[in-house]
N, C-alpha and C positions, 0 to 999 in steps of 0.2 A: 465359488470361494468369495467371501466377503472382501470388500475393499480394505486393504491393510490399514489405511488411514482411519476408517471407521473403527477397526479393532483397537487401534492405538488410543483414540479418544474415548471409546467406550470403557476401556480399562481405567483411564484417568477419571472418568465420571462416576465410576462405581463407588457407592457409599458417600458421594459428594453431591453438590448441587449441579455441577456441570463443568463444561470447558469453554473457554473463550479464546479465539484465535485472531491474531492481528498480523497484517502484512502490508507492504507498501509497493508502489509502482512509480517509476520515473526518477528514482534517486540519482542515477548517473547521467541524466539527460542534459543537453545544452540549452534546451528550451522547454517551456511549459511548467505547470505546477507539479508538485509531488502529491500523490494521492494515496491514502491509506484505506484499508478495509478492516472491518471488525465483524466477527460472527460469533454469536452466543448460542451454544448447544446445551440446553438443560439436560440433566440426566434422564428425564422422562422420554426424550427423543430416542434414546438408545433402547428403550424398553419396548418400542413398537417394531416388530419384526419387519413390517413392510418398509420402514424407513431405510433399512440396510440396502434394499434393492434400489431405492430411490437415489442413493448417493454413490452407486457403484462406479460411476465414471469420473467422479471428482478427483482431481490431481493438481499438481503444480501447473499454473497457467502457462508457463513457458513450454510445456510439453505439447501444446495444442496449436493448431492453425488458428488464424483470426476468426474464421467462420465457426470453428468448433467452440472457441472461447465464447463467442456471442451466444451460441446455442446453450452452452452450459450456464452462462450468466442468466439467461431467461429462465432456465430450469431452477437456478438458485432463487430467483425472484419468486417463482411459483411456490417453492418450498417455504420461503419466508411468509408468504400469504396463507398457505394451507396448513403449515405445521407450527408447533409452538417453539419456533426458533426465531432468532432476531438478528438483524444485521444492518450495517450502515457504512457509508464512506465519509471521509473527511479529507480536506486538502489544505495545503499551504501554498500561497501564491509566490510568484517570482520575486516580488518585493520582500516577502517574508524570508525566502531563501537567501536573498542578499543581506538582510538584516541579521538573521540568526545563524547563518551558514546551513549547509544541507542537513547536517545531523540534527541541529535544533529544529529546523523546519519539518523534517521527517517526524520527529517526536511530536511536534505540534499537530501535524496531520493525524497521527495515530491517536493523540489525546482527543481530538475532535470526533474522530470516528468512534472511539470507545464511549464517549459521553452521549453521542447521538444514539448509538445502539442501545445503551443503557436506558435512555428515555423511551425508546421504542419497546423495550421489554417491560415498560411500566415499573421500572426499578426492581424487577425480579433479580437482576444483577446490577450492582452498583460498583464501579471501580473504586478501589481503596488506594489512598495516597501513600506513597512511600514515606517511611520515616526519614528524618533529616540525614542520619548517618548512612542510610542506604543509597541516597543520591550520589554519594561519593565512592561507594564501594562497587557500584555497577551491578550489584546483586539485590534481589529482593526476597523477603521472607515469604514463605508460601501462605496463601490465603487459606483460611480454615475451611471454606466451603466451595470455592471455585479455583480451578487451575487456569491461569491466564498465560497464554503462550504467544510470544512475539518471534517471528521468523528471524533467525540469525542470533547474534550474541545479545546479552541484555543491553538495553539502551539507557545509558546513564542519565540522559536528559528527559526521559519519559517519567512523568511525575507519578504514575500509577504502578502498583505492584504487578510484577510479571516475571516470567521465566523466559530466558532466551533459548530457542531451539534451532540449532544450525540445520539448514536444509529442512526447516519445519514444514514448508509447503509440499514436500514430498513425503512427510511422515505423519502429519496431523490433518485430520479432516477439516477441522475448524480453520486452521491456518490456510489450507488449500482453498477453501471457499472464500476466505478473505482475500487471498491472492487473486482469484478470478474476479472478484468484485472490484478490487483496486485497479487491476490491469484494464479491464473492459471499460470502466468508467473513464479512466485517463485516455485510453485510445480514442474513445468517442470525442473527447475534448480536442485532441490533436487533429482528428479528421475535420472537425469544424474549422480549426485554424488553417488547415490546408486550403480551404476555399477562399480565405482572406489573403493568404500568402502562398500561392501555388508553387512558386519557384523553389521552395525548400524541401519538398517531398515529405511533409509532415504526415501525410496519410500512410506512408510506407515506413518511414524511419521513426516516427513518433517523437522526434526531437533528439534522438541519439545522433552521435557523430558519424553518420554514414557518409561515404564520399560525395553523394549528391548534395547533402546538407552542408558539408564543409565547402564545397565549391560555390554554393549559393551565398554562404557567408563572405567568401572572398569577393564575389561579384557584386552582391547587393548590400552587404553589411548586415547587421543584426536587426531583428524586429523588436518591438516592445515586449515580446514574449520570451526573448532570450535572457539567459541568466548572466548578468554582468560578471559576477564572481567567477563563474565557470569559464567565460570567454577570456578573462584576464589570465586565468591559470593555463588555458589552452595555448595562448600566445607566449606565455612565459616558458612553458615546456618546449615550445618550438624554437626558443632561443632568440626571439625578436620582440620588438615593442608592438603593442596593439596599434593597428592602423588608426589614424586620427578620425576617420569616418566612424569608427566604433565608439568613440568617446563623445560623440555629439548627441543630439536630442533623441536619437533612436534608442539610446540606453537609459533615458530618463525614466525614473520610477514615479514621478510626480504627475 
């Protein structure tokens, strides 16, 4: 039986140029960048029967162990090199998250991933900018030749045309591949940070608010890789002021 995500995207690609999937990783973390993935699947990809077998294991990145995600990520990298499909990741820094808020920074990371993937496709796919009125409606008009899917609801601050697909990483092959690319890329970044700041457990919690991470924040304070906006909200929710040690140079973005 074919991967249902293959079947979903193959139907969308029929009679069109193809499908583009976009997803992010790290949106809800207390530390580290937000990373987005973008994967372009031209309609020709679905005409090769062998490709159906090659993507049979692709699914939402959250459904796999870290080791399995790494293996699937390498498999996707091989597909990008061997097949006529294209993909890239983009990120937004902690400073950009502070300046733009997490929604704006997530859209920026997605924009960067989409633009880089488009360049890698030699402009076979080029993202189309939303019309001015669409920026405020949260919806976008369908592109005439490509279907662009973003996991979740439409992103009002994302400047390129797209459709929102709730739980898209479980439904669409392109979104699931983008999910795996974003997740593994970001996890590798956080494992590198763990060697620099071992007390926070970044290699296991990847910057999320796990107990060991929260305890390290109480004990050591934040690192330069923590998100000031998120920490302010964290302590506000707990009903107390942010400790003075959190307001000093450790939180400087300069």
